[in-house]
C-alpha positions in Angstrom: -45.3 83.6 -92.5 -48.9 82.7 -92.9 -51.1 81.8 -90.1 -52.1 78.6 -91.6 -48.6 77.2 -90.6 -48.6 76.0 -86.7 -45.8 76.4 -84.4 -44.1 74.2 -82.7 -44.8 74.4 -79.3 -41.7 75.3 -76.9 -42.7 72.8 -74.3 -42.3 70.3 -77.0 -39.1 71.6 -78.3 -37.6 71.4 -74.9 -38.7 68.0 -74.1 -37.4 66.3 -77.0 -34.0 68.3 -76.8 -34.1 67.5 -73.2 -34.6 63.7 -74.1 -31.9 64.2 -76.5 -29.2 65.7 -74.4 -29.5 63.9 -71.0 -27.4 61.2 -71.4 -28.5 57.4 -69.9 -28.1 56.9 -66.3 -25.2 53.9 -66.1 -26.2 51.4 -63.4 -24.3 51.8 -60.2 -22.1 49.4 -58.9 -22.3 48.9 -55.2 -18.7 49.0 -53.6 -16.8 45.6 -52.6 -17.1 45.4 -49.2 -14.0 45.6 -47.2 -12.7 42.8 -45.5 -13.0 43.4 -41.4 -9.6 43.5 -40.1 -8.5 40.0 -38.6 -7.3 40.1 -35.2 -3.8 39.1 -34.3 -3.9 36.4 -31.8 -1.6 37.5 -29.3 1.3 34.6 -28.6 0.8 32.5 -25.4 3.3 33.0 -22.6 5.8 30.7 -22.4 5.5 28.2 -19.6 8.3 27.7 -17.9 8.5 24.0 -16.4 8.2 23.9 -12.5 11.0 22.1 -11.1 9.9 18.5 -9.6 11.7 18.3 -5.9 13.7 15.2 -6.4 13.3 12.6 -3.9 16.1 12.4 -2.1 17.0 8.3 -1.9 18.7 6.9 0.9 22.3 5.5 0.4 22.4 1.8 -0.2 24.6 1.2 3.1 25.5 -2.4 3.1 26.8 -3.6 6.0 30.0 -4.5 6.9 30.7 -8.4 7.0 30.9 -10.3 9.8 33.5 -13.1 10.5 31.6 -16.3 9.6 34.9 -18.7 10.9 37.2 -18.7 13.8 41.1 -18.1 13.6 43.0 -20.9 13.6 44.8 -19.2 17.0 41.9 -17.9 18.4 42.7 -14.2 17.9 43.6 -13.2 14.2 42.5 -14.6 10.8 46.2 -15.0 8.6 47.2 -14.3 5.0 50.8 -14.5 3.1 51.4 -12.5 0.1 54.5 -12.7 -2.5 55.4 -10.5 -4.9 58.9 -10.4 -6.8 61.1 -10.6 -4.2 58.8 -9.2 -1.2 57.0 -11.3 1.2 54.0 -9.7 3.5 52.4 -11.5 6.5 49.0 -10.2 6.8 47.1 -10.3 10.0 43.0 -8.9 10.7 40.9 -9.2 13.3 37.8 -6.6 13.2 38.5 -3.5 14.9 38.1 0.2 14.3 40.2 0.6 10.9 43.8 1.2 11.7 46.3 -0.3 9.1 50.2 -0.7 10.5 52.8 -1.9 7.9 56.2 -2.7 9.5 55.2 -0.8 12.6 54.3 2.2 11.0 50.8 4.1 9.3 50.0 2.9 6.2 50.3 6.2 4.6 53.8 7.0 6.4 55.4 3.6 5.8 54.2 4.1 1.4 54.8 7.7 0.0 53.3 6.5 -3.5 49.6 7.8 -3.7 49.3 4.7 -6.3 50.6 1.9 -3.9 48.1 2.8 -0.9 45.2 3.3 -3.3 45.7 -0.4 -4.5 45.8 -1.7 -1.1 43.1 0.3 0.2 41.1 -0.9 -2.7 40.6 -4.4 -1.3 39.0 -3.1 2.0 37.0 -0.6 -0.5 35.7 -3.7 -2.5 35.1 -6.1 0.2 33.2 -3.1 2.3 35.3 -3.7 5.4 37.0 -0.3 5.6 36.8 1.3 8.9 35.8 -2.3 10.3 38.9 -4.1 10.6 42.4 -3.9 12.0 45.4 -4.9 9.4 48.6 -5.4 10.8 51.8 -6.4 8.3 54.9 -7.5 8.3 56.8 -7.4 5.0 60.3 -7.7 4.1 62.1 -8.2 0.7 62.3 -6.4 -2.8 61.1 -2.7 -2.8 57.7 -0.7 -2.2 56.2 -1.6 -5.1 56.6 -5.0 -4.5 56.1 -5.1 -1.0 52.8 -3.5 -1.8 51.6 -6.2 -4.5 52.6 -8.7 -1.4 50.6 -6.7 0.7 47.4 -6.6 -1.8 47.5 -10.9 -2.2 48.3 -11.2 1.5 45.3 -9.0 2.6 42.9 -11.0 0.2 43.7 -14.1 1.3 43.3 -12.7 4.8 39.3 -11.6 4.1 38.7 -14.9 2.4 39.7 -16.6 5.4 37.9 -14.3 7.2 34.3 -14.6 5.4 34.3 -17.1 2.8 31.4 -15.8 1.1 33.7 -12.7 0.0 35.8 -15.2 -2.4 33.9 -14.4 -5.2 34.4 -10.2 -5.2 38.2 -11.0 -4.1 38.6 -13.5 -7.4 36.8 -11.2 -9.8 38.9 -8.2 -8.7 41.9 -10.2 -8.9 42.9 -9.9 -5.1 43.6 -13.9 -5.0 45.8 -14.0 -8.0 49.4 -13.6 -7.7 51.2 -11.1 -10.1 53.9 -13.6 -11.6 55.7 -10.8 -13.4 59.4 -10.4 -12.6 62.4 -8.4 -13.7 64.0 -10.8 -16.6 67.7 -11.4 -15.6 70.8 -9.9 -17.7 71.8 -12.3 -20.1 76.2 -12.7 -20.7 77.4 -11.2 -23.8 74.5 -8.6 -23.8 74.3 -5.2 -22.4 70.9 -6.1 -20.9 68.2 -8.6 -20.8 66.9 -8.0 -24.3 69.4 -5.3 -25.6 72.2 -6.3 -28.0 75.6 -4.6 -28.6 75.8 -3.2 -32.5 76.9 -5.6 -35.0 79.5 -4.6 -37.3 80.5 -6.5 -40.0 84.2 -4.7 -40.8 
């Protein structure tokens, strides 16, 4: 090797090799921001409705009707009722609410609860229960017939006692006579409608 050929400097060789070897720097990507945790809304506590105090309404108490007419005999208002074969003569007057049928109490005379309720219903509808004394003489027929006769007689007596009750009595059927009767038996038949069996041979 001659002295004239220049020798490359070590510093230049190392720079070139370092430039070739070192990779190009990649651009750094910024990390995506993580979303902040969403705070869960606490469920509102259920509101229990506060009980509203109901206003106590005083019951509408209607005053008992007072007599608008004077009785013919000066003491009693009379009414006669009929049903089937029964006849009931009913007389009423202002009193304490006793109900006598043939010298016995109403509940003692009529053992059927139905008959007792039907008769008392007349006084309840007209708001006269407990303010009138009722005395009845009933004869003929059975207990059901007598109860129907008393119902009609009591309605007629109340209509005379206070004519303003006529509409209530009429709308509830307390002034209408029940015309139903037992149909009579026919000759040649076992009953009113029943027929003997027919045999041709």
